Phi, psi and omega in degrees: 000318181297320178296322180297317179296318179298318179298318179297317180297318180296316180298315180296319179298316179296321179297318179295318178297319179300312181294324177296318177296318179298315181296323178295310181295320178300321177295321177295318179298314180299318180296321180295316178295318180297329179298334179298336180287345181267355179293158183277351180077004179242296178286337177212141180299146178250128178241120179243131179249136172296325178213126183236122177227162176231119178239200176101001182300145006256357190251359180211168176239125185230084174295135185235114182251109176265141180063055184283134177232111184250130180234130174219106184066232179274351185268131175235136180234127178248128180232146180291325191197132172229130178232134176242150179221130174225130179289149182305319184266001174223065187291345183260010174241108189247129174259137182233134177234139182230139177254124182270184005279164174259124177263120185245122179235148178241112183293335183282313183267342182079011180279157178218126179231164177228136176240128180238159179202162177276329174200149177216125175221148182227157180228131180233123178242126183252153176215112182055040177083353180257153178287121177270322176200138173229133178223139175225133183226136178217152178241157174053057182281142176225127178243122186224149172270129184238018182295317177227097187073210178226126176235114179287121181271316182200156174229158177213142179291324184206146175222139178222141174224132181226137177231119188235130179293123179236024181295126179298145180297333181270008181299138180282145176302140180082005180270356183085165183256160180244132180230139169267136181238132178229141175214153180215132171228122187236153179067043184276131174229139178210110177292327182297325182247014176055049180245133180222133178062038184280159177211136178230129172234142180228132176233114186219165175226135177244124177245160177072025180284135178286181178304138181305334179296341181262358186296333179270358182288140179299338180263018185300326179293326176294319176297318181298317180295318181297333179270010180072031184298145178214141175254123176246116176269098182291322173190132165246125182233114180237136179214153175200180180299113179081007184224147171204145179211129175235133181223141173222155179170186177211158182208148173207174183245148174278174179297338179269004179083014180269144183281135168238119187203164171220146183217123177257128184238141172223125187215157173225126177080348184287315181300318179295321180295316179296320180300321179291325182288319184262347178077015181218101183295337183293327181297314180293322181293324178296315184282326187247346181087173179263147180298141175272192181297333179273003179084359181262128176269131180236142181207149174238121177257136179235136176239119180239115183049045176086353181266119182272126184233134172248114187068249175241009186258118174287133183239343182195166177227133180253125182292164178303145182269352173206000000 
């Protein structure tokens, strides 16, 4: 009997210690999320919650932000609800759920859009402070312009975005990180652009990325260039009823912030569609080329220090990005 009482006392004591630890960590989590509201929204994104709580006891931490207002530069995003969950014993694997719609406004251009979905969840896994993997998946997406009333621009049955750490184990410190990026949007329809049953997949690699803490910094492109950053588009594949486009290429920045890139394009039906939209077939032919005997239009675009060239003909100039 005495042993039984001792065992009960020990169990209760451990439970109290566990809850005390949970409450301490939950307080730290709440403080960290609340600190985001003090950011300037320029060098780092600012997140303000109308109501912020942390639940999930005793085995997880679930910060719950109601009435979320996110600001980064000129872009502001308003969400009804954001919830994150991390297990007590897996604090570096975070699940995120968001309730829409998301209202997106641009203070510089004055535009206003709305994004809706039936569900959206994301997963973030960290390793030594770096992103090891990020994934976001949503269904029944709707993208609409809401500046004057509501105009639905496009819908999609499903959307996925994945970012996976591919940094070599032998990479030297300070060389930046390497990430593989994949995205998929399926079941795309757009009456505005006469698109039906569309699908877009992107397979890319980003090298020379700085610490994630700097990604929101206005000088992030300068940091990326200094680390020898390069974007490799392994394949972009877009298709819809009567349309197809495949693109591959690579891009990087000069010390002056000018783009150096090459892009190979192969398309069917796209040039004709653009010609109908803009009323000038020559614009589409310059950018995409003329169809060959197989009906496929091929073109190579080259950008050298910001100067866009098709073949040997310069067609545009892009200003420095930083």
